[in-house]
mmCIF entry with sequence, helices, sheets and N, C-alpha, C, O atoms, coordinates in Angstrom:
data_MODEL
# 
_entry.id   MODEL 
# 
_entity.id                         1 
_entity.type                       polymer 
_entity.pdbx_number_of_molecules   1 
# 
_entity_poly.entity_id                      1 
_entity_poly.type                           'polypeptide(L)' 
_entity_poly.nstd_linkage                   no 
_entity_poly.nstd_monomer                   no 
_entity_poly.pdbx_seq_one_letter_code       
;(UNK)(UNK)(UNK)(UNK)(UNK)(UNK)(UNK)(UNK)(UNK)(UNK)(UNK)(UNK)(UNK)(UNK)(UNK)(UNK)
(UNK)(UNK)(UNK)(UNK)(UNK)(UNK)(UNK)(UNK)(UNK)(UNK)(UNK)(UNK)(UNK)(UNK)(UNK)(UNK)
(UNK)(UNK)(UNK)(UNK)(UNK)(UNK)(UNK)(UNK)(UNK)(UNK)(UNK)(UNK)(UNK)(UNK)(UNK)(UNK)
(UNK)(UNK)(UNK)(UNK)(UNK)
;
_entity_poly.pdbx_seq_one_letter_code_can   XXXXXXXXXXXXXXXXXXXXXXXXXXXXXXXXXXXXXXXXXXXXXXXXXXXXX 
_entity_poly.pdbx_strand_id                 A 
# 
loop_
_entity_poly_seq.entity_id 
_entity_poly_seq.num 
_entity_poly_seq.mon_id 
_entity_poly_seq.hetero 
1 1  UNK n 
1 2  UNK n 
1 3  UNK n 
1 4  UNK n 
1 5  UNK n 
1 6  UNK n 
1 7  UNK n 
1 8  UNK n 
1 9  UNK n 
1 10 UNK n 
1 11 UNK n 
1 12 UNK n 
1 13 UNK n 
1 14 UNK n 
1 15 UNK n 
1 16 UNK n 
1 17 UNK n 
1 18 UNK n 
1 19 UNK n 
1 20 UNK n 
1 21 UNK n 
1 22 UNK n 
1 23 UNK n 
1 24 UNK n 
1 25 UNK n 
1 26 UNK n 
1 27 UNK n 
1 28 UNK n 
1 29 UNK n 
1 30 UNK n 
1 31 UNK n 
1 32 UNK n 
1 33 UNK n 
1 34 UNK n 
1 35 UNK n 
1 36 UNK n 
1 37 UNK n 
1 38 UNK n 
1 39 UNK n 
1 40 UNK n 
1 41 UNK n 
1 42 UNK n 
1 43 UNK n 
1 44 UNK n 
1 45 UNK n 
1 46 UNK n 
1 47 UNK n 
1 48 UNK n 
1 49 UNK n 
1 50 UNK n 
1 51 UNK n 
1 52 UNK n 
1 53 UNK n 
# 
_struct_asym.id          A 
_struct_asym.entity_id   1 
# 
loop_
_struct_conf.conf_type_id 
_struct_conf.id 
_struct_conf.pdbx_PDB_helix_id 
_struct_conf.beg_label_comp_id 
_struct_conf.beg_label_asym_id 
_struct_conf.beg_label_seq_id 
_struct_conf.pdbx_beg_PDB_ins_code 
_struct_conf.end_label_comp_id 
_struct_conf.end_label_asym_id 
_struct_conf.end_label_seq_id 
_struct_conf.pdbx_end_PDB_ins_code 
_struct_conf.beg_auth_comp_id 
_struct_conf.beg_auth_asym_id 
_struct_conf.beg_auth_seq_id 
_struct_conf.end_auth_comp_id 
_struct_conf.end_auth_asym_id 
_struct_conf.end_auth_seq_id 
_struct_conf.pdbx_PDB_helix_class 
_struct_conf.details 
_struct_conf.pdbx_PDB_helix_length 
HELX_P HELX_P1 AA1 UNK A 2  ? UNK A 9  ? UNK A 2  UNK A 9  1 ? 8  
HELX_P HELX_P2 AA2 UNK A 13 ? UNK A 22 ? UNK A 13 UNK A 22 1 ? 10 
HELX_P HELX_P3 AA3 UNK A 36 ? UNK A 48 ? UNK A 36 UNK A 48 1 ? 13 
# 
_struct_conf_type.id          HELX_P 
_struct_conf_type.criteria    ? 
_struct_conf_type.reference   ? 
# 
loop_
_atom_site.group_PDB 
_atom_site.id 
_atom_site.type_symbol 
_atom_site.label_atom_id 
_atom_site.label_alt_id 
_atom_site.label_comp_id 
_atom_site.label_asym_id 
_atom_site.label_entity_id 
_atom_site.label_seq_id 
_atom_site.pdbx_PDB_ins_code 
_atom_site.Cartn_x 
_atom_site.Cartn_y 
_atom_site.Cartn_z 
_atom_site.occupancy 
_atom_site.B_iso_or_equiv 
_atom_site.pdbx_formal_charge 
_atom_site.auth_seq_id 
_atom_site.auth_comp_id 
_atom_site.auth_asym_id 
_atom_site.auth_atom_id 
_atom_site.pdbx_PDB_model_num 
ATOM 1   N N  . UNK A 1 1  ? 68.272 70.513 26.574 1.00 0.00 ? 1  UNK A N  1 
ATOM 2   C CA . UNK A 1 1  ? 68.253 69.201 26.989 1.00 0.00 ? 1  UNK A CA 1 
ATOM 3   C C  . UNK A 1 1  ? 67.837 68.839 28.380 1.00 0.00 ? 1  UNK A C  1 
ATOM 4   O O  . UNK A 1 1  ? 68.103 69.644 29.273 1.00 0.00 ? 1  UNK A O  1 
ATOM 5   N N  . UNK A 1 2  ? 67.232 67.753 28.664 1.00 0.00 ? 2  UNK A N  1 
ATOM 6   C CA . UNK A 1 2  ? 66.838 67.585 30.131 1.00 0.00 ? 2  UNK A CA 1 
ATOM 7   C C  . UNK A 1 2  ? 68.050 67.582 31.027 1.00 0.00 ? 2  UNK A C  1 
ATOM 8   O O  . UNK A 1 2  ? 68.017 68.169 32.109 1.00 0.00 ? 2  UNK A O  1 
ATOM 9   N N  . UNK A 1 3  ? 69.196 66.892 30.576 1.00 0.00 ? 3  UNK A N  1 
ATOM 10  C CA . UNK A 1 3  ? 70.243 66.773 31.532 1.00 0.00 ? 3  UNK A CA 1 
ATOM 11  C C  . UNK A 1 3  ? 70.898 68.127 31.793 1.00 0.00 ? 3  UNK A C  1 
ATOM 12  O O  . UNK A 1 3  ? 71.427 68.381 32.876 1.00 0.00 ? 3  UNK A O  1 
ATOM 13  N N  . UNK A 1 4  ? 70.854 68.952 30.823 1.00 0.00 ? 4  UNK A N  1 
ATOM 14  C CA . UNK A 1 4  ? 71.430 70.335 31.089 1.00 0.00 ? 4  UNK A CA 1 
ATOM 15  C C  . UNK A 1 4  ? 70.516 71.173 32.042 1.00 0.00 ? 4  UNK A C  1 
ATOM 16  O O  . UNK A 1 4  ? 70.990 71.888 32.925 1.00 0.00 ? 4  UNK A O  1 
ATOM 17  N N  . UNK A 1 5  ? 69.269 71.049 31.823 1.00 0.00 ? 5  UNK A N  1 
ATOM 18  C CA . UNK A 1 5  ? 68.363 71.649 32.827 1.00 0.00 ? 5  UNK A CA 1 
ATOM 19  C C  . UNK A 1 5  ? 68.490 71.122 34.247 1.00 0.00 ? 5  UNK A C  1 
ATOM 20  O O  . UNK A 1 5  ? 68.436 71.866 35.226 1.00 0.00 ? 5  UNK A O  1 
ATOM 21  N N  . UNK A 1 6  ? 68.654 69.865 34.313 1.00 0.00 ? 6  UNK A N  1 
ATOM 22  C CA . UNK A 1 6  ? 69.018 69.161 35.633 1.00 0.00 ? 6  UNK A CA 1 
ATOM 23  C C  . UNK A 1 6  ? 70.255 69.774 36.316 1.00 0.00 ? 6  UNK A C  1 
ATOM 24  O O  . UNK A 1 6  ? 70.282 70.076 37.510 1.00 0.00 ? 6  UNK A O  1 
ATOM 25  N N  . UNK A 1 7  ? 71.229 69.924 35.494 1.00 0.00 ? 7  UNK A N  1 
ATOM 26  C CA . UNK A 1 7  ? 72.490 70.412 35.999 1.00 0.00 ? 7  UNK A CA 1 
ATOM 27  C C  . UNK A 1 7  ? 72.353 71.838 36.522 1.00 0.00 ? 7  UNK A C  1 
ATOM 28  O O  . UNK A 1 7  ? 72.871 72.192 37.582 1.00 0.00 ? 7  UNK A O  1 
ATOM 29  N N  . UNK A 1 8  ? 71.661 72.612 35.767 1.00 0.00 ? 8  UNK A N  1 
ATOM 30  C CA . UNK A 1 8  ? 71.366 74.023 36.098 1.00 0.00 ? 8  UNK A CA 1 
ATOM 31  C C  . UNK A 1 8  ? 70.609 74.140 37.406 1.00 0.00 ? 8  UNK A C  1 
ATOM 32  O O  . UNK A 1 8  ? 70.862 75.040 38.207 1.00 0.00 ? 8  UNK A O  1 
ATOM 33  N N  . UNK A 1 9  ? 69.669 73.213 37.616 1.00 0.00 ? 9  UNK A N  1 
ATOM 34  C CA . UNK A 1 9  ? 68.870 73.250 38.834 1.00 0.00 ? 9  UNK A CA 1 
ATOM 35  C C  . UNK A 1 9  ? 69.496 72.474 39.996 1.00 0.00 ? 9  UNK A C  1 
ATOM 36  O O  . UNK A 1 9  ? 69.014 72.600 41.122 1.00 0.00 ? 9  UNK A O  1 
ATOM 37  N N  . UNK A 1 10 ? 70.517 71.701 39.778 1.00 0.00 ? 10 UNK A N  1 
ATOM 38  C CA . UNK A 1 10 ? 71.172 70.973 40.724 1.00 0.00 ? 10 UNK A CA 1 
ATOM 39  C C  . UNK A 1 10 ? 70.409 69.725 41.285 1.00 0.00 ? 10 UNK A C  1 
ATOM 40  O O  . UNK A 1 10 ? 70.471 69.329 42.448 1.00 0.00 ? 10 UNK A O  1 
ATOM 41  N N  . UNK A 1 11 ? 69.688 69.177 40.281 1.00 0.00 ? 11 UNK A N  1 
ATOM 42  C CA . UNK A 1 11 ? 68.933 67.913 40.556 1.00 0.00 ? 11 UNK A CA 1 
ATOM 43  C C  . UNK A 1 11 ? 69.347 66.937 39.501 1.00 0.00 ? 11 UNK A C  1 
ATOM 44  O O  . UNK A 1 11 ? 70.067 67.269 38.559 1.00 0.00 ? 11 UNK A O  1 
ATOM 45  N N  . UNK A 1 12 ? 68.863 65.678 39.680 1.00 0.00 ? 12 UNK A N  1 
ATOM 46  C CA . UNK A 1 12 ? 69.128 64.591 38.757 1.00 0.00 ? 12 UNK A CA 1 
ATOM 47  C C  . UNK A 1 12 ? 68.163 64.669 37.491 1.00 0.00 ? 12 UNK A C  1 
ATOM 48  O O  . UNK A 1 12 ? 67.036 65.159 37.560 1.00 0.00 ? 12 UNK A O  1 
ATOM 49  N N  . UNK A 1 13 ? 68.682 64.170 36.399 1.00 0.00 ? 13 UNK A N  1 
ATOM 50  C CA . UNK A 1 13 ? 67.786 64.040 35.273 1.00 0.00 ? 13 UNK A CA 1 
ATOM 51  C C  . UNK A 1 13 ? 66.527 63.288 35.543 1.00 0.00 ? 13 UNK A C  1 
ATOM 52  O O  . UNK A 1 13 ? 65.427 63.621 35.102 1.00 0.00 ? 13 UNK A O  1 
ATOM 53  N N  . UNK A 1 14 ? 66.760 62.262 36.288 1.00 0.00 ? 14 UNK A N  1 
ATOM 54  C CA . UNK A 1 14 ? 65.623 61.332 36.698 1.00 0.00 ? 14 UNK A CA 1 
ATOM 55  C C  . UNK A 1 14 ? 64.510 62.126 37.472 1.00 0.00 ? 14 UNK A C  1 
ATOM 56  O O  . UNK A 1 14 ? 63.324 61.841 37.301 1.00 0.00 ? 14 UNK A O  1 
ATOM 57  N N  . UNK A 1 15 ? 64.883 63.063 38.271 1.00 0.00 ? 15 UNK A N  1 
ATOM 58  C CA . UNK A 1 15 ? 63.870 63.913 38.895 1.00 0.00 ? 15 UNK A CA 1 
ATOM 59  C C  . UNK A 1 15 ? 63.175 64.763 37.997 1.00 0.00 ? 15 UNK A C  1 
ATOM 60  O O  . UNK A 1 15 ? 61.960 64.912 38.120 1.00 0.00 ? 15 UNK A O  1 
ATOM 61  N N  . UNK A 1 16 ? 63.892 65.397 37.010 1.00 0.00 ? 16 UNK A N  1 
ATOM 62  C CA . UNK A 1 16 ? 63.264 66.167 35.972 1.00 0.00 ? 16 UNK A CA 1 
ATOM 63  C C  . UNK A 1 16 ? 62.263 65.329 35.223 1.00 0.00 ? 16 UNK A C  1 
ATOM 64  O O  . UNK A 1 16 ? 61.097 65.701 35.097 1.00 0.00 ? 16 UNK A O  1 
ATOM 65  N N  . UNK A 1 17 ? 62.723 64.183 34.721 1.00 0.00 ? 17 UNK A N  1 
ATOM 66  C CA . UNK A 1 17 ? 61.921 63.223 33.993 1.00 0.00 ? 17 UNK A CA 1 
ATOM 67  C C  . UNK A 1 17 ? 60.609 62.835 34.720 1.00 0.00 ? 17 UNK A C  1 
ATOM 68  O O  . UNK A 1 17 ? 59.530 62.744 34.135 1.00 0.00 ? 17 UNK A O  1 
ATOM 69  N N  . UNK A 1 18 ? 60.796 62.608 36.079 1.00 0.00 ? 18 UNK A N  1 
ATOM 70  C CA . UNK A 1 18 ? 59.556 62.200 36.900 1.00 0.00 ? 18 UNK A CA 1 
ATOM 71  C C  . UNK A 1 18 ? 58.640 63.404 36.949 1.00 0.00 ? 18 UNK A C  1 
ATOM 72  O O  . UNK A 1 18 ? 57.427 63.223 36.841 1.00 0.00 ? 18 UNK A O  1 
ATOM 73  N N  . UNK A 1 19 ? 59.114 64.567 37.097 1.00 0.00 ? 19 UNK A N  1 
ATOM 74  C CA . UNK A 1 19 ? 58.304 65.750 37.155 1.00 0.00 ? 19 UNK A CA 1 
ATOM 75  C C  . UNK A 1 19 ? 57.541 65.897 35.818 1.00 0.00 ? 19 UNK A C  1 
ATOM 76  O O  . UNK A 1 19 ? 56.335 66.140 35.822 1.00 0.00 ? 19 UNK A O  1 
ATOM 77  N N  . UNK A 1 20 ? 58.244 65.751 34.677 1.00 0.00 ? 20 UNK A N  1 
ATOM 78  C CA . UNK A 1 20 ? 57.662 65.791 33.364 1.00 0.00 ? 20 UNK A CA 1 
ATOM 79  C C  . UNK A 1 20 ? 56.556 64.843 33.259 1.00 0.00 ? 20 UNK A C  1 
ATOM 80  O O  . UNK A 1 20 ? 55.470 65.175 32.783 1.00 0.00 ? 20 UNK A O  1 
ATOM 81  N N  . UNK A 1 21 ? 56.814 63.645 33.704 1.00 0.00 ? 21 UNK A N  1 
ATOM 82  C CA . UNK A 1 21 ? 55.866 62.517 33.697 1.00 0.00 ? 21 UNK A CA 1 
ATOM 83  C C  . UNK A 1 21 ? 54.636 62.919 34.420 1.00 0.00 ? 21 UNK A C  1 
ATOM 84  O O  . UNK A 1 21 ? 53.508 62.737 33.960 1.00 0.00 ? 21 UNK A O  1 
ATOM 85  N N  . UNK A 1 22 ? 54.919 63.546 35.717 1.00 0.00 ? 22 UNK A N  1 
ATOM 86  C CA . UNK A 1 22 ? 53.768 63.872 36.558 1.00 0.00 ? 22 UNK A CA 1 
ATOM 87  C C  . UNK A 1 22 ? 52.851 65.002 35.877 1.00 0.00 ? 22 UNK A C  1 
ATOM 88  O O  . UNK A 1 22 ? 51.659 65.118 36.161 1.00 0.00 ? 22 UNK A O  1 
ATOM 89  N N  . UNK A 1 23 ? 53.444 65.739 35.049 1.00 0.00 ? 23 UNK A N  1 
ATOM 90  C CA . UNK A 1 23 ? 52.797 66.918 34.301 1.00 0.00 ? 23 UNK A CA 1 
ATOM 91  C C  . UNK A 1 23 ? 52.304 66.246 32.982 1.00 0.00 ? 23 UNK A C  1 
ATOM 92  O O  . UNK A 1 23 ? 51.763 66.933 32.117 1.00 0.00 ? 23 UNK A O  1 
ATOM 93  N N  . UNK A 1 24 ? 52.485 64.938 32.830 1.00 0.00 ? 24 UNK A N  1 
ATOM 94  C CA . UNK A 1 24 ? 51.943 64.391 31.460 1.00 0.00 ? 24 UNK A CA 1 
ATOM 95  C C  . UNK A 1 24 ? 52.625 65.004 30.252 1.00 0.00 ? 24 UNK A C  1 
ATOM 96  O O  . UNK A 1 24 ? 51.994 65.123 29.202 1.00 0.00 ? 24 UNK A O  1 
ATOM 97  N N  . UNK A 1 25 ? 53.864 65.392 30.352 1.00 0.00 ? 25 UNK A N  1 
ATOM 98  C CA . UNK A 1 25 ? 54.714 65.870 29.258 1.00 0.00 ? 25 UNK A CA 1 
ATOM 99  C C  . UNK A 1 25 ? 55.524 64.719 28.787 1.00 0.00 ? 25 UNK A C  1 
ATOM 100 O O  . UNK A 1 25 ? 56.276 64.129 29.563 1.00 0.00 ? 25 UNK A O  1 
ATOM 101 N N  . UNK A 1 26 ? 55.393 64.369 27.505 1.00 0.00 ? 26 UNK A N  1 
ATOM 102 C CA . UNK A 1 26 ? 56.000 63.172 26.890 1.00 0.00 ? 26 UNK A CA 1 
ATOM 103 C C  . UNK A 1 26 ? 57.454 63.211 26.594 1.00 0.00 ? 26 UNK A C  1 
ATOM 104 O O  . UNK A 1 26 ? 57.887 62.992 25.463 1.00 0.00 ? 26 UNK A O  1 
ATOM 105 N N  . UNK A 1 27 ? 58.194 63.485 27.598 1.00 0.00 ? 27 UNK A N  1 
ATOM 106 C CA . UNK A 1 27 ? 59.713 63.469 27.362 1.00 0.00 ? 27 UNK A CA 1 
ATOM 107 C C  . UNK A 1 27 ? 60.216 62.381 28.335 1.00 0.00 ? 27 UNK A C  1 
ATOM 108 O O  . UNK A 1 27 ? 59.930 62.399 29.532 1.00 0.00 ? 27 UNK A O  1 
ATOM 109 N N  . UNK A 1 28 ? 61.014 61.392 27.730 1.00 0.00 ? 28 UNK A N  1 
ATOM 110 C CA . UNK A 1 28 ? 61.308 60.288 28.441 1.00 0.00 ? 28 UNK A CA 1 
ATOM 111 C C  . UNK A 1 28 ? 62.864 59.981 28.535 1.00 0.00 ? 28 UNK A C  1 
ATOM 112 O O  . UNK A 1 28 ? 63.296 58.955 29.060 1.00 0.00 ? 28 UNK A O  1 
ATOM 113 N N  . UNK A 1 29 ? 63.651 60.954 27.983 1.00 0.00 ? 29 UNK A N  1 
ATOM 114 C CA . UNK A 1 29 ? 65.068 60.619 27.906 1.00 0.00 ? 29 UNK A CA 1 
ATOM 115 C C  . UNK A 1 29 ? 65.812 61.941 28.399 1.00 0.00 ? 29 UNK A C  1 
ATOM 116 O O  . UNK A 1 29 ? 65.374 63.064 28.153 1.00 0.00 ? 29 UNK A O  1 
ATOM 117 N N  . UNK A 1 30 ? 66.940 61.709 29.095 1.00 0.00 ? 30 UNK A N  1 
ATOM 118 C CA . UNK A 1 30 ? 67.725 62.771 29.654 1.00 0.00 ? 30 UNK A CA 1 
ATOM 119 C C  . UNK A 1 30 ? 68.413 63.462 28.464 1.00 0.00 ? 30 UNK A C  1 
ATOM 120 O O  . UNK A 1 30 ? 68.881 64.585 28.653 1.00 0.00 ? 30 UNK A O  1 
ATOM 121 N N  . UNK A 1 31 ? 68.510 62.903 27.291 1.00 0.00 ? 31 UNK A N  1 
ATOM 122 C CA . UNK A 1 31 ? 69.164 63.555 26.219 1.00 0.00 ? 31 UNK A CA 1 
ATOM 123 C C  . UNK A 1 31 ? 68.186 64.216 25.280 1.00 0.00 ? 31 UNK A C  1 
ATOM 124 O O  . UNK A 1 31 ? 68.560 64.765 24.244 1.00 0.00 ? 31 UNK A O  1 
ATOM 125 N N  . UNK A 1 32 ? 66.898 64.151 25.670 1.00 0.00 ? 32 UNK A N  1 
ATOM 126 C CA . UNK A 1 32 ? 65.836 64.893 24.759 1.00 0.00 ? 32 UNK A CA 1 
ATOM 127 C C  . UNK A 1 32 ? 65.883 66.305 24.944 1.00 0.00 ? 32 UNK A C  1 
ATOM 128 O O  . UNK A 1 32 ? 66.265 66.839 25.985 1.00 0.00 ? 32 UNK A O  1 
ATOM 129 N N  . UNK A 1 33 ? 65.462 66.953 23.844 1.00 0.00 ? 33 UNK A N  1 
ATOM 130 C CA . UNK A 1 33 ? 65.322 68.472 23.969 1.00 0.00 ? 33 UNK A CA 1 
ATOM 131 C C  . UNK A 1 33 ? 64.164 68.756 24.791 1.00 0.00 ? 33 UNK A C  1 
ATOM 132 O O  . UNK A 1 33 ? 63.255 67.933 24.899 1.00 0.00 ? 33 UNK A O  1 
ATOM 133 N N  . UNK A 1 34 ? 64.150 69.879 25.375 1.00 0.00 ? 34 UNK A N  1 
ATOM 134 C CA . UNK A 1 34 ? 63.028 70.386 26.214 1.00 0.00 ? 34 UNK A CA 1 
ATOM 135 C C  . UNK A 1 34 ? 62.831 71.888 25.596 1.00 0.00 ? 34 UNK A C  1 
ATOM 136 O O  . UNK A 1 34 ? 63.738 72.700 25.410 1.00 0.00 ? 34 UNK A O  1 
ATOM 137 N N  . UNK A 1 35 ? 61.578 72.054 25.347 1.00 0.00 ? 35 UNK A N  1 
ATOM 138 C CA . UNK A 1 35 ? 61.220 73.542 24.793 1.00 0.00 ? 35 UNK A CA 1 
ATOM 139 C C  . UNK A 1 35 ? 61.381 74.467 25.847 1.00 0.00 ? 35 UNK A C  1 
ATOM 140 O O  . UNK A 1 35 ? 61.358 74.071 27.012 1.00 0.00 ? 35 UNK A O  1 
ATOM 141 N N  . UNK A 1 36 ? 61.557 75.779 25.533 1.00 0.00 ? 36 UNK A N  1 
ATOM 142 C CA . UNK A 1 36 ? 61.721 76.801 26.540 1.00 0.00 ? 36 UNK A CA 1 
ATOM 143 C C  . UNK A 1 36 ? 60.523 76.988 27.524 1.00 0.00 ? 36 UNK A C  1 
ATOM 144 O O  . UNK A 1 36 ? 60.770 77.274 28.695 1.00 0.00 ? 36 UNK A O  1 
ATOM 145 N N  . UNK A 1 37 ? 59.386 76.855 27.148 1.00 0.00 ? 37 UNK A N  1 
ATOM 146 C CA . UNK A 1 37 ? 58.190 77.012 27.986 1.00 0.00 ? 37 UNK A CA 1 
ATOM 147 C C  . UNK A 1 37 ? 58.176 75.881 28.959 1.00 0.00 ? 37 UNK A C  1 
ATOM 148 O O  . UNK A 1 37 ? 57.960 76.190 30.131 1.00 0.00 ? 37 UNK A O  1 
ATOM 149 N N  . UNK A 1 38 ? 58.366 74.652 28.680 1.00 0.00 ? 38 UNK A N  1 
ATOM 150 C CA . UNK A 1 38 ? 58.445 73.448 29.454 1.00 0.00 ? 38 UNK A CA 1 
ATOM 151 C C  . UNK A 1 38 ? 59.551 73.623 30.401 1.00 0.00 ? 38 UNK A C  1 
ATOM 152 O O  . UNK A 1 38 ? 59.360 73.356 31.588 1.00 0.00 ? 38 UNK A O  1 
ATOM 153 N N  . UNK A 1 39 ? 60.743 74.066 29.972 1.00 0.00 ? 39 UNK A N  1 
ATOM 154 C CA . UNK A 1 39 ? 61.915 74.217 30.899 1.00 0.00 ? 39 UNK A CA 1 
ATOM 155 C C  . UNK A 1 39 ? 61.530 75.349 31.969 1.00 0.00 ? 39 UNK A C  1 
ATOM 156 O O  . UNK A 1 39 ? 61.965 75.240 33.115 1.00 0.00 ? 39 UNK A O  1 
ATOM 157 N N  . UNK A 1 40 ? 60.736 76.413 31.617 1.00 0.00 ? 40 UNK A N  1 
ATOM 158 C CA . UNK A 1 40 ? 60.378 77.438 32.590 1.00 0.00 ? 40 UNK A CA 1 
ATOM 159 C C  . UNK A 1 40 ? 59.433 76.866 33.530 1.00 0.00 ? 40 UNK A C  1 
ATOM 160 O O  . UNK A 1 40 ? 59.535 77.167 34.719 1.00 0.00 ? 40 UNK A O  1 
ATOM 161 N N  . UNK A 1 41 ? 58.486 76.043 33.116 1.00 0.00 ? 41 UNK A N  1 
ATOM 162 C CA . UNK A 1 41 ? 57.652 75.385 34.088 1.00 0.00 ? 41 UNK A CA 1 
ATOM 163 C C  . UNK A 1 41 ? 58.484 74.582 35.224 1.00 0.00 ? 41 UNK A C  1 
ATOM 164 O O  . UNK A 1 41 ? 58.253 74.635 36.432 1.00 0.00 ? 41 UNK A O  1 
ATOM 165 N N  . UNK A 1 42 ? 59.411 73.892 34.642 1.00 0.00 ? 42 UNK A N  1 
ATOM 166 C CA . UNK A 1 42 ? 60.311 73.099 35.646 1.00 0.00 ? 42 UNK A CA 1 
ATOM 167 C C  . UNK A 1 42 ? 61.085 74.013 36.559 1.00 0.00 ? 42 UNK A C  1 
ATOM 168 O O  . UNK A 1 42 ? 61.189 73.816 37.770 1.00 0.00 ? 42 UNK A O  1 
ATOM 169 N N  . UNK A 1 43 ? 61.606 74.994 35.930 1.00 0.00 ? 43 UNK A N  1 
ATOM 170 C CA . UNK A 1 43 ? 62.414 75.980 36.865 1.00 0.00 ? 43 UNK A CA 1 
ATOM 171 C C  . UNK A 1 43 ? 61.500 76.705 37.895 1.00 0.00 ? 43 UNK A C  1 
ATOM 172 O O  . UNK A 1 43 ? 61.866 76.921 39.050 1.00 0.00 ? 43 UNK A O  1 
ATOM 173 N N  . UNK A 1 44 ? 60.278 77.070 37.396 1.00 0.00 ? 44 UNK A N  1 
ATOM 174 C CA . UNK A 1 44 ? 59.320 77.620 38.360 1.00 0.00 ? 44 UNK A CA 1 
ATOM 175 C C  . UNK A 1 44 ? 59.012 76.638 39.512 1.00 0.00 ? 44 UNK A C  1 
ATOM 176 O O  . UNK A 1 44 ? 58.928 77.037 40.674 1.00 0.00 ? 44 UNK A O  1 
ATOM 177 N N  . UNK A 1 45 ? 58.855 75.421 39.185 1.00 0.00 ? 45 UNK A N  1 
ATOM 178 C CA . UNK A 1 45 ? 58.490 74.389 40.196 1.00 0.00 ? 45 UNK A CA 1 
ATOM 179 C C  . UNK A 1 45 ? 59.637 74.309 41.168 1.00 0.00 ? 45 UNK A C  1 
ATOM 180 O O  . UNK A 1 45 ? 59.386 74.358 42.372 1.00 0.00 ? 45 UNK A O  1 
ATOM 181 N N  . UNK A 1 46 ? 60.826 74.195 40.759 1.00 0.00 ? 46 UNK A N  1 
ATOM 182 C CA . UNK A 1 46 ? 62.067 73.955 41.703 1.00 0.00 ? 46 UNK A CA 1 
ATOM 183 C C  . UNK A 1 46 ? 62.220 75.400 42.442 1.00 0.00 ? 46 UNK A C  1 
ATOM 184 O O  . UNK A 1 46 ? 62.661 75.399 43.591 1.00 0.00 ? 46 UNK A O  1 
ATOM 185 N N  . UNK A 1 47 ? 61.932 76.412 41.933 1.00 0.00 ? 47 UNK A N  1 
ATOM 186 C CA . UNK A 1 47 ? 61.943 77.741 42.609 1.00 0.00 ? 47 UNK A CA 1 
ATOM 187 C C  . UNK A 1 47 ? 61.137 77.755 43.817 1.00 0.00 ? 47 UNK A C  1 
ATOM 188 O O  . UNK A 1 47 ? 61.518 78.408 44.789 1.00 0.00 ? 47 UNK A O  1 
ATOM 189 N N  . UNK A 1 48 ? 59.944 77.021 43.842 1.00 0.00 ? 48 UNK A N  1 
ATOM 190 C CA . UNK A 1 48 ? 59.062 77.083 44.856 1.00 0.00 ? 48 UNK A CA 1 
ATOM 191 C C  . UNK A 1 48 ? 59.501 76.174 46.022 1.00 0.00 ? 48 UNK A C  1 
ATOM 192 O O  . UNK A 1 48 ? 59.047 76.376 47.148 1.00 0.00 ? 48 UNK A O  1 
ATOM 193 N N  . UNK A 1 49 ? 60.331 75.226 45.790 1.00 0.00 ? 49 UNK A N  1 
ATOM 194 C CA . UNK A 1 49 ? 60.811 74.305 46.797 1.00 0.00 ? 49 UNK A CA 1 
ATOM 195 C C  . UNK A 1 49 ? 61.922 74.904 47.642 1.00 0.00 ? 49 UNK A C  1 
ATOM 196 O O  . UNK A 1 49 ? 62.980 75.226 47.102 1.00 0.00 ? 49 UNK A O  1 
ATOM 197 N N  . UNK A 1 50 ? 61.728 75.067 48.947 1.00 0.00 ? 50 UNK A N  1 
ATOM 198 C CA . UNK A 1 50 ? 62.922 75.617 49.685 1.00 0.00 ? 50 UNK A CA 1 
ATOM 199 C C  . UNK A 1 50 ? 64.035 74.663 49.779 1.00 0.00 ? 50 UNK A C  1 
ATOM 200 O O  . UNK A 1 50 ? 63.837 73.454 49.894 1.00 0.00 ? 50 UNK A O  1 
ATOM 201 N N  . UNK A 1 51 ? 65.212 75.197 49.733 1.00 0.00 ? 51 UNK A N  1 
ATOM 202 C CA . UNK A 1 51 ? 66.339 74.355 49.738 1.00 0.00 ? 51 UNK A CA 1 
ATOM 203 C C  . UNK A 1 51 ? 66.697 73.750 51.160 1.00 0.00 ? 51 UNK A C  1 
ATOM 204 O O  . UNK A 1 51 ? 66.612 74.454 52.166 1.00 0.00 ? 51 UNK A O  1 
ATOM 205 N N  . UNK A 1 52 ? 67.078 72.496 51.211 1.00 0.00 ? 52 UNK A N  1 
ATOM 206 C CA . UNK A 1 52 ? 67.305 71.895 52.443 1.00 0.00 ? 52 UNK A CA 1 
ATOM 207 C C  . UNK A 1 52 ? 68.770 71.813 52.614 1.00 0.00 ? 52 UNK A C  1 
ATOM 208 O O  . UNK A 1 52 ? 69.440 71.176 51.801 1.00 0.00 ? 52 UNK A O  1 
ATOM 209 N N  . UNK A 1 53 ? 69.341 72.451 53.675 1.00 0.00 ? 53 UNK A N  1 
ATOM 210 C CA . UNK A 1 53 ? 70.735 72.393 53.897 1.00 0.00 ? 53 UNK A CA 1 
ATOM 211 C C  . UNK A 1 53 ? 71.146 71.686 55.286 1.00 0.00 ? 53 UNK A C  1 
ATOM 212 O O  . UNK A 1 53 ? 72.333 71.574 55.594 1.00 0.00 ? 53 UNK A O  1 
# 
């Protein structure tokens, strides 16, 4: 689910949903299931962003 992935990554569901929309992936709800390949795309994206402390 989108919200579980957001918790895993330490971001909001809204941020994940926006990234999905940017990638033209039709998932529009935080409670929607997200397939493993799409979840990995999102994980890879956030892995490339340096953390701001």
